[in-house]
C-alpha positions, 0 to 999 in steps of 0.5 A: 500499500502506502501510496497516496490518493494521487499516487495511482492518478498520475501513474495512470497517466506516464507514458499514454498513448493518444487520447485517453489516459485509462485503458478503461473503467471499471464501473461496479456497484459497491455492494461486498460481493461485488466490490470485494472481487473487482478490488481483490480479481479483477482489478489485479488482473488487468493491471497485471496485464499491463493494461491503466484501470481507472477506479473510483476506489483509488482514482477519484479526487476526494471532496469532487463530486461523484457525477463529476468524476464519473464522467471524466472516468467514462472520458478519459478511458478507452473503455467502460467497463460493465460488471453486471449484477443484481446490485448493479442493475438495481444502483441509479448511478451504475445506470448512469455511467453506462448510459455515458459510455454509450456514443450518442448521436449529439456533441459527437463526433463520426469516429466516437460515434462508430468505436463501441465503448462499454464492455460488459462482464456477466458477474453474476446471474441477472437480467440486464435491460435491452439496451444491455442485452442486445450486447454480447457480453464475457461470461465471467460467473465460474471462478474456475473459468477466471483465469481463461476470460481475463485472457480475452478480456485483456485480449478485446481491450488490446485489440486494434479493431476496438 
């Protein structure tokens, strides 16, 4: 540990190429099951693979309005990764994060409209809203399949076509 809250924010942007400070922002619910999985397995796995991860508990500024930090995280990340669970679907904050990550017709240029920026992982059994169900998601519910699922996710995040 020993790092201040500011150190990870600065490290994440070091040596970045392109318009994004982070490779991905993780949108998840803070219930104990989701929080422990994201912080204990997903973030360490992604960072071990060399990806620059933006995650609220470490990269959001203290005292800054949460909605502003959510918008900043989405804008500064190539992808937003939604961790789907029943608790995630009940939260208005996580809903806002994935809506912010979806391309909007107004206020964006043509390149942004073509870019896929919202990715989904299924962490627990749930039934997302229709707009999310229409997307292909990565099933990460089985702890025994975590390593191959993580490898697929990392490959997708590094894909030049994404």
